[in-house]
C-alpha positions as CSV (number, residue, x, y, z in Angstrom):
1,X,40.0,-49.6,-7.1
2,X,37.0,-47.6,-5.7
3,X,34.1,-50.0,-5.0
4,X,31.6,-47.3,-4.1
5,X,32.2,-44.4,-6.5
6,X,30.2,-41.3,-5.6
7,X,27.5,-43.5,-4.0
8,X,27.1,-41.4,-0.9
9,X,27.3,-37.8,0.2
10,X,27.0,-35.8,3.4
11,X,24.0,-33.6,3.0
12,X,23.4,-32.2,6.4
13,X,25.3,-31.4,9.6
14,X,24.2,-30.3,13.1
15,X,25.8,-29.5,16.4
16,X,24.2,-29.0,19.8
17,X,25.2,-26.6,22.5
18,X,28.7,-27.4,23.7
19,X,30.1,-26.8,27.1
20,X,32.4,-28.2,29.8
21,X,29.6,-28.9,32.3
22,X,26.2,-28.1,30.8
23,X,24.2,-30.3,33.1
24,X,22.0,-31.3,30.2
25,X,21.1,-34.9,29.5
26,X,22.7,-36.6,26.5
27,X,19.4,-37.3,24.8
28,X,18.4,-33.6,24.8
29,X,21.8,-32.8,23.3
30,X,21.4,-35.5,20.6
31,X,18.0,-34.2,19.7
32,X,19.3,-30.7,19.3
33,X,22.1,-31.9,17.0
34,X,20.1,-34.3,14.9
35,X,17.2,-31.9,14.3
36,X,19.6,-29.3,13.2
37,X,21.3,-31.7,10.8
38,X,18.0,-32.8,9.3
39,X,16.9,-29.2,8.8
40,X,20.3,-28.3,7.4
41,X,19.7,-31.0,4.7
42,X,16.3,-29.5,4.0
43,X,14.6,-32.7,5.1
44,X,11.9,-33.6,7.6
45,X,12.3,-36.4,10.2
46,X,9.9,-38.4,8.2
47,X,12.5,-38.6,5.4
48,X,15.1,-40.2,7.6
49,X,15.0,-44.0,7.1
50,X,18.4,-44.9,8.6
51,X,20.1,-44.3,11.9
52,X,23.7,-45.1,13.0
53,X,25.9,-44.4,16.0
54,X,29.0,-45.6,17.7
55,X,29.6,-47.2,20.2
56,X,25.9,-47.3,21.1
57,X,24.4,-46.7,24.5
58,X,26.8,-47.2,27.4
59,X,25.4,-47.1,30.9
60,X,28.8,-47.0,32.7
61,X,28.5,-43.5,34.3
62,X,31.4,-42.1,32.1
63,X,29.1,-40.0,30.0
64,X,31.0,-41.2,27.0
65,X,28.0,-42.5,25.1
66,X,24.7,-42.0,27.0
67,X,22.4,-42.3,24.0
68,X,21.7,-45.3,21.8
69,X,19.8,-46.0,18.6
70,X,16.5,-46.8,20.2
71,X,16.6,-43.8,22.5
72,X,16.8,-41.4,19.5
73,X,14.5,-43.4,17.3
74,X,11.7,-43.0,19.8
75,X,12.5,-39.4,20.7
76,X,12.2,-38.3,17.0
77,X,9.5,-40.7,16.0
78,X,11.5,-42.1,13.2
79,X,10.4,-45.0,10.9
80,X,13.6,-46.9,10.1
81,X,14.4,-49.2,7.2
82,X,17.9,-49.8,8.6
83,X,19.9,-49.0,11.7
84,X,23.3,-49.9,13.3
85,X,25.0,-49.2,16.6
86,X,27.5,-51.3,18.4
87,X,30.5,-51.2,20.8
88,X,33.2,-52.6,18.6
89,X,34.1,-50.9,15.3
90,X,36.7,-48.6,13.6
91,X,36.3,-45.6,15.9
92,X,33.7,-42.9,15.8
93,X,33.6,-42.9,12.0
94,X,32.0,-46.3,12.2
95,X,28.6,-44.8,12.0
96,X,29.4,-42.9,8.8
97,X,31.1,-46.0,7.3
98,X,28.0,-48.1,8.0
99,X,25.8,-45.4,6.6
100,X,27.7,-45.3,3.4
101,X,27.3,-49.1,3.0
102,X,23.6,-48.8,3.8
103,X,22.7,-46.1,1.2
104,X,25.0,-47.6,-1.4
105,X,23.3,-51.0,-1.1
106,X,19.8,-49.5,-1.1
107,X,18.9,-50.3,2.5
108,X,18.3,-46.6,3.2
109,X,18.2,-43.3,1.4
110,X,19.0,-40.8,4.2
111,X,20.9,-42.1,7.3
112,X,21.3,-39.9,10.4
113,X,24.6,-40.5,12.2
114,X,25.1,-39.1,15.6
115,X,27.4,-39.0,18.7
116,X,26.4,-37.6,22.0
117,X,28.6,-37.1,25.1
118,X,28.2,-35.8,28.7
119,X,31.7,-36.6,29.8
120,X,32.3,-33.1,31.2
121,X,29.4,-33.4,33.6
122,X,30.1,-37.0,34.4
123,X,33.6,-36.2,35.5
124,X,32.3,-33.8,38.1
125,X,29.7,-36.3,39.3
126,X,32.4,-39.0,39.6
127,X,34.8,-36.8,41.5
128,X,32.1,-35.7,44.0
129,X,30.8,-39.3,44.5
130,X,27.4,-38.2,43.1
131,X,26.9,-41.4,41.1
132,X,25.3,-44.6,42.1
133,X,26.8,-46.7,39.3
134,X,28.3,-49.9,40.6
135,X,31.9,-50.5,39.7
136,X,32.1,-53.3,37.2
137,X,34.4,-56.2,37.6
138,X,37.8,-55.5,36.0
139,X,38.2,-57.8,33.0
140,X,40.3,-58.3,29.8
141,X,43.6,-56.6,29.6
142,X,42.6,-54.0,32.2
143,X,43.1,-56.5,35.0
144,X,46.8,-56.5,34.2
145,X,47.2,-52.8,33.3
146,X,45.4,-51.1,36.2
147,X,47.6,-52.7,38.9
148,X,50.6,-51.2,36.9
149,X,49.1,-47.7,37.1
150,X,48.0,-47.7,33.5
151,X,44.8,-45.9,34.5
152,X,43.7,-44.2,31.3
153,X,44.3,-43.8,27.6
154,X,46.7,-41.0,28.5
155,X,49.1,-43.6,29.8
156,X,48.9,-45.7,26.6
157,X,49.4,-42.6,24.4
158,X,52.3,-41.5,26.5
159,X,54.1,-44.8,25.9
160,X,53.5,-44.4,22.1
161,X,54.9,-40.9,22.4
162,X,58.0,-42.1,24.3
163,X,58.5,-44.8,21.6
164,X,58.2,-42.2,18.8
165,X,60.7,-39.9,20.6
166,X,63.2,-42.8,21.2
167,X,63.0,-44.1,17.7
168,X,62.8,-40.9,15.6
169,X,64.1,-38.0,17.8
170,X,60.6,-36.4,18.2
171,X,60.6,-33.7,20.9
172,X,58.1,-32.1,23.2
173,X,58.4,-29.0,21.1
174,X,57.1,-31.0,18.1
175,X,54.1,-32.0,20.2
176,X,53.7,-28.4,21.3
177,X,53.0,-27.1,17.8
178,X,50.0,-29.4,17.5
179,X,48.5,-27.8,20.6
180,X,49.5,-24.3,19.7
181,X,48.1,-24.5,16.2
182,X,44.8,-25.9,17.6
183,X,44.6,-23.0,20.1
184,X,45.3,-20.4,17.4
185,X,42.5,-21.8,15.3
186,X,40.1,-22.1,18.3
187,X,40.5,-18.4,18.9
188,X,38.4,-18.0,15.7
189,X,35.8,-20.5,16.7
190,X,33.0,-19.1,19.0
191,X,32.0,-22.7,20.0
192,X,35.5,-23.7,21.2
193,X,36.0,-24.4,24.9
194,X,39.4,-22.8,25.1
195,X,40.1,-19.7,23.0
196,X,42.7,-17.7,25.1
197,X,46.2,-17.4,23.6
198,X,48.6,-20.2,24.3
199,X,52.4,-19.8,24.0
200,X,55.2,-22.2,23.8
201,X,56.3,-21.2,27.3
202,X,52.8,-21.9,28.6
203,X,52.9,-25.3,27.0
204,X,56.3,-26.2,28.4
205,X,55.3,-25.0,31.9
206,X,52.1,-27.0,32.0
207,X,51.8,-29.9,34.5
208,X,52.7,-33.3,33.3
209,X,49.9,-35.8,32.9
210,X,51.8,-38.9,31.8
211,X,55.4,-38.3,30.6
212,X,55.9,-36.9,28.0
213,X,52.3,-35.7,27.6
214,X,51.3,-32.6,29.5
215,X,48.0,-30.9,30.2
216,X,47.9,-29.3,26.7
217,X,48.6,-32.6,24.9
218,X,45.3,-34.1,26.1
219,X,41.9,-33.3,24.7
220,X,39.1,-31.7,26.6
221,X,36.0,-33.7,27.8
222,X,32.8,-31.8,27.1
223,X,29.0,-32.1,27.0
224,X,27.7,-31.9,23.4
225,X,26.4,-33.8,20.4
226,X,27.2,-33.9,16.6
227,X,25.1,-35.3,13.8
228,X,25.5,-35.7,10.0
229,X,23.1,-36.9,7.4
230,X,24.5,-39.4,4.8
231,X,22.4,-39.6,1.7
232,X,22.3,-41.9,-1.3
233,X,23.6,-40.4,-4.6
234,X,20.2,-40.1,-6.2
235,X,18.6,-38.8,-3.0
236,X,21.2,-36.1,-2.5
237,X,19.5,-34.0,-5.3
238,X,16.5,-33.6,-2.9
239,X,18.5,-31.9,-0.2
240,X,19.0,-28.2,0.5
241,X,22.7,-27.7,0.0
242,X,25.2,-29.1,-2.6
243,X,26.4,-32.5,-1.4
244,X,29.8,-33.2,0.0
245,X,30.8,-36.5,-1.6
246,X,32.4,-39.3,0.3
247,X,35.2,-40.2,-2.1
248,X,36.6,-43.0,0.1
249,X,36.3,-44.3,3.6
250,X,38.2,-47.0,5.5
251,X,38.3,-48.7,8.9
252,X,40.7,-51.5,8.2
253,X,42.4,-53.4,11.0
254,X,45.2,-56.0,10.3
255,X,47.4,-55.7,13.3
256,X,46.9,-56.4,17.0
257,X,43.5,-55.3,18.5
258,X,45.1,-54.4,21.8
259,X,45.6,-51.0,23.4
260,X,48.7,-52.2,25.3
261,X,50.3,-53.2,22.0
262,X,50.2,-49.8,20.4
263,X,53.3,-49.0,18.4
264,X,53.7,-45.8,16.3
265,X,54.7,-47.7,13.3
266,X,52.2,-50.5,13.6
267,X,48.7,-49.4,14.5
268,X,45.2,-49.3,13.1
269,X,45.5,-45.9,11.4
270,X,48.2,-47.3,9.1
271,X,45.9,-50.1,8.0
272,X,43.0,-47.8,7.5
273,X,45.1,-45.3,5.5
274,X,46.6,-47.9,3.2
275,X,43.1,-49.2,2.4
276,X,41.8,-45.6,1.9
277,X,44.3,-44.7,-0.8
278,X,43.7,-48.0,-2.6
279,X,40.1,-46.9,-3.1
280,X,40.8,-43.6,-5.0
281,X,43.0,-42.1,-7.6
282,X,43.7,-39.2,-5.3
283,X,47.1,-38.8,-3.6
284,X,48.2,-37.1,-0.4
285,X,49.4,-34.1,-2.4
286,X,45.9,-33.5,-3.6
287,X,44.5,-32.8,-0.1
288,X,43.7,-29.1,0.5
289,X,43.3,-29.5,4.3
290,X,43.1,-32.2,7.0
291,X,41.1,-32.7,10.1
292,X,43.1,-35.4,12.0
293,X,42.2,-37.0,15.3
294,X,44.0,-35.3,18.2
295,X,42.7,-37.1,21.3
296,X,46.4,-36.6,22.2
297,X,48.9,-34.4,20.3
298,X,51.1,-37.5,19.4
299,X,48.1,-39.0,17.7
300,X,47.9,-36.1,15.2
301,X,51.5,-36.6,14.4
302,X,51.0,-40.3,13.8
303,X,48.0,-39.7,11.5
304,X,50.2,-37.3,9.4
305,X,52.6,-40.2,8.9
306,X,49.9,-42.9,8.5
307,X,48.1,-40.9,5.7
308,X,51.4,-40.4,3.8
309,X,51.7,-36.6,4.3
310,X,55.3,-37.4,5.5
311,X,57.4,-40.5,6.0
312,X,57.3,-42.4,9.3
313,X,59.2,-40.5,12.0
314,X,59.2,-37.2,10.0
315,X,56.0,-35.6,11.3
316,X,57.8,-33.4,13.9
317,X,59.9,-31.7,11.3
318,X,57.1,-31.8,8.7
319,X,54.9,-29.4,10.6
320,X,57.7,-26.8,10.5
321,X,57.1,-25.2,13.9
322,X,53.4,-24.9,13.0
323,X,54.0,-23.1,9.7
324,X,53.0,-25.9,7.4
325,X,49.8,-26.8,9.3
326,X,48.6,-23.2,9.9
327,X,45.4,-21.9,8.2
328,X,47.5,-20.3,5.5
329,X,50.0,-23.2,5.3
330,X,50.4,-25.9,2.8
331,X,48.3,-28.4,4.8
332,X,45.9,-26.6,7.2
333,X,45.2,-28.8,10.2
334,X,42.3,-29.0,12.6
335,X,40.9,-25.6,11.7
336,X,38.2,-25.6,14.4
337,X,40.8,-26.0,17.1
338,X,40.7,-29.7,17.3
339,X,39.8,-31.7,20.3
340,X,42.7,-30.2,22.3
341,X,41.1,-26.7,22.3
342,X,37.6,-27.0,20.8
343,X,36.6,-30.0,22.9
344,X,36.3,-33.8,22.6
345,X,33.3,-34.6,20.5
346,X,34.9,-37.9,19.6
347,X,36.1,-37.0,16.2
348,X,32.8,-36.2,14.6
349,X,33.4,-32.6,15.5
350,X,36.3,-32.7,13.0
351,X,34.0,-34.1,10.3
352,X,31.6,-31.3,11.0
353,X,34.4,-28.8,10.5
354,X,35.5,-30.4,7.3
355,X,32.1,-30.1,5.8
356,X,31.8,-26.4,6.9
357,X,35.2,-25.6,5.3
358,X,34.3,-27.4,2.0
359,X,31.0,-25.5,1.9
360,X,32.7,-22.2,2.6
361,X,30.7,-21.7,5.8
362,X,33.4,-21.6,8.5
363,X,33.1,-17.9,9.1
364,X,36.1,-16.3,10.6
365,X,38.2,-19.4,10.4
366,X,37.4,-20.1,6.8
367,X,40.5,-21.0,4.9
368,X,42.0,-18.2,2.8
369,X,42.1,-20.4,-0.3
370,X,39.1,-22.2,-1.7
371,X,39.2,-25.9,-0.6
372,X,37.8,-28.8,-2.6
373,X,39.3,-32.0,-1.0
374,X,39.7,-32.9,2.6
375,X,41.0,-35.7,4.7
376,X,39.4,-36.7,8.0
377,X,40.6,-39.2,10.5
378,X,39.4,-40.7,13.7
379,X,40.7,-42.9,16.5
380,X,44.0,-44.2,17.8
381,X,45.7,-47.4,19.0
382,X,43.7,-50.5,17.8
383,X,40.9,-48.4,16.3
384,X,41.2,-46.1,13.4
385,X,39.2,-44.8,10.5
386,X,39.7,-42.2,7.8
387,X,37.9,-40.7,4.9
388,X,38.2,-38.3,1.9
389,X,35.6,-35.7,1.2
390,X,35.2,-33.9,-2.1
391,X,33.2,-30.8,-3.1
392,X,32.3,-30.7,-6.8
């Protein structure tokens, strides 16, 4: 069943300047990206009647999400019929999922979805003590995890990787090919943070972050913003470029909503993927390329399994030492370099890349074979979302 057939399309995309430590405030970056997305769609700000983001404005000093709905609405002078932004939701694709529902139900015609981050600069400020943000009281599961030295998501992802290795025989070399493939693709992306060649020896010699995850298994915090315009089907005809149709999108969650209960065979991505395929007649074999969330290398492997490109536990062998997931392989993966090399734009960077590839606008990294259908995923642990994009 497909409850929203061809009811929404991506009609515009935009990206701000991207860098490790730009020293530019998040609102400025968001304005850059959103104005470029609106212009890409051939619209004016006055045509935007919907606005969506995730997780909304967070004033915690992390730089993870420094801009909220009201900030951007005022900066662009938008008149909104609908808007949504909140902390809890199925990962960074929440804004796009909400936008699809809004334009499909008639609440808006053109919804601007955005994500802004200044994590790169915030890391420097935090390490130098140049922040006045008070430390919040430790609550929820963190009060039990932090005393056990579970200090970041890298620790949680490392436990998931250890479990995957113990249960299925996955190796560090399997993880390496996710990083090496990303770096190879990033070498063709002028906006990528890391473009220098990366070898298997380099990977194996890198310092360990949280066993078995090393430096190259972890994504790169950056400053930057991404925006997309989601338009109603009848409004897509008014835009500048042919629409990229949202065939299906899902953010289901049926298991535990806890980071410390993250099992490679029972997590939100599996629920989201199962729901995704129930909404379309397409099958995994129909997908021309994939942009899968790689906040950590193990997460990309888990998404390959969750989306049915291979059976549970077989992702390490499936990638065939990087051959199958290369740009000229059977399932090209993360063609912009992914978050491991291009930088962490919280998954929306992968959506931006998928649209470029489907339009044939990816320049030097454009796939050698014309692509019509793409899979995009986002999130890990208890949050996950995925979508299918189709070019007519």
